[in-house]
N, C-alpha and C positions, 0 to 999 in steps of 0.2 A: 325087505326093503327098509332102509334107514332114512328117516326124514332129516334133511340137512338144510341149513340156511346159509346164505352167502354172508361172508364177513362184511361188516359195515364199511362203506367207502372210506370213512375217516381213518380206519385202521389199515386199509389195503392200498393206500395211495402210493406206497413205495414199490409195489409190484413184487415184493418178497413175501412168500407164503410159507406156512408151516407144512410139514410133511404129513400126508395121509397116514393114519395109524395102521392101515392094512398094507398098502402097497409102497408107501414111502414117496409117492409123487407129490410135489408141492401143489397145494390147492387152497382156494379162497373159501371153501365150504366147510361147515362145522356141524357136528352133532351137538346141539346146544345143551341137551340134558347132561352129558358127561363133559362138555366143554373140550372136545377133542376134534382134530381135523379129520374129515372123511371126504374123499373125493367123490364126485358124482358117479363114476363108474363103480367104485366099491359100494357106494350107498345103494345102487341098484341090485347088486349081487349078494350083499351080506344081510344079516339080520341084526336087529337092535341088541339082542342078547349077546352078540359077539363083540360089541364095541367095548374097548378097555376103559377103565377109569382113567382120569387125568393122571393119577399117580403111576399107574401101570404104563401109560403112554410115555411119560417122562422117563421112566426106567428103561423102556425100550429104546427111546431116542438116545439116551446116554450111552447105552451099550453100542449102538451103531457108531456114535462119534468116537468112542474108545477104540473101535476096530479099525478106524481109518488111519 
């Protein structure tokens, strides 16, 4: 299980969220240690050791954008 925290209201007032680093679903939850988005479902199923670094997550997101 991965401990996650909800993004502060001041940052989430637009209703636009980052994509979970595992499943890609937009989520207001974050794994604060690596500063990456992790949805509640993935947080329950995955382990902390599997969370990518912020740099790895950015690279992953960039590849997804380029494929579109």
